[in-house]
C-alpha positions, 0 to 999 in steps of 0.5 A: 447506504451502509458504512462499508460502501460509504467508505469505498465511495469517500476514500481518496489518496492522501499525499500530505501528512502531519508528523503524528504517528498513527497508533499501533492499534490502528496500524495492526488493524490496517494490516489485519484487514490486508491479510484478509484480502482474497487470494487465488486458491487462498494461497495467501501469497502476499506478505506485508512489511510494516515499516515505521523505521525512519532510516529504512523508509528514507532508504526505500524512498531514495530507491523509489525516487531513483526508479521514478527519476524524481528528486523528491520523496515519493512517500510524501513524508508518510510515517508508515510504509506498508510494503506488499510483496507476493511469493511467485512460487506459490501463486499464479496471481501474485500481483493480483493477490497483493493488489487486493491486499493494498486495496483492503489496507487503503479502505481500512486506513480511511475507515479509521480516519487516516490518510493513505495512498498507493505508491508504485515502483515496488517491483523495480525497487526490490529487483534492484541490488539495493532493494534485494539487500533490504529484503535480505537484511529483513530476512525475507527469502524466496521468490517475492515480487514487489506489488506496491507500497501503501503509505499511511499517516494522519492527514493534514486535510480531510478527503476531497469530495469524489469527482464524477465517474465517467459516463460509460464506467458501468456497461450493463449487459443483459 
């Protein structure tokens, strides 16, 4: 089995991180891997906001928790939040395109020995006035939809072994 397929099979979501910040080089590689995701008609409609600013992460966490109606950090203390937004004005498939970006970043983080997890509710957060204010502060203009957040950090524990796949996951049609 080649390394790419091995990484796909062994990647797991991580929700417990050390205080150590991943290297800038690793974060750049993860974002670059995301930027090479397939997009419909190669529109490259997604953008990645690579957030390491603790205050901004705390603001986004608070909004995400508000949407989710929970009283804890939905980013699980991760030192990095890679927010993926996609421009609806240039693509008919912005959410699909942004989803592939996140998938690539999850796999890239795992391949570098880092932990990561997809965190939902970006759409709702960036539709809120407070979320729109964050985008305005960051100079993000346009018809962007929040696709998701990819949290990244140094994992406390190694990934668990995969659970068995359901029996009828793959259905051959010949």
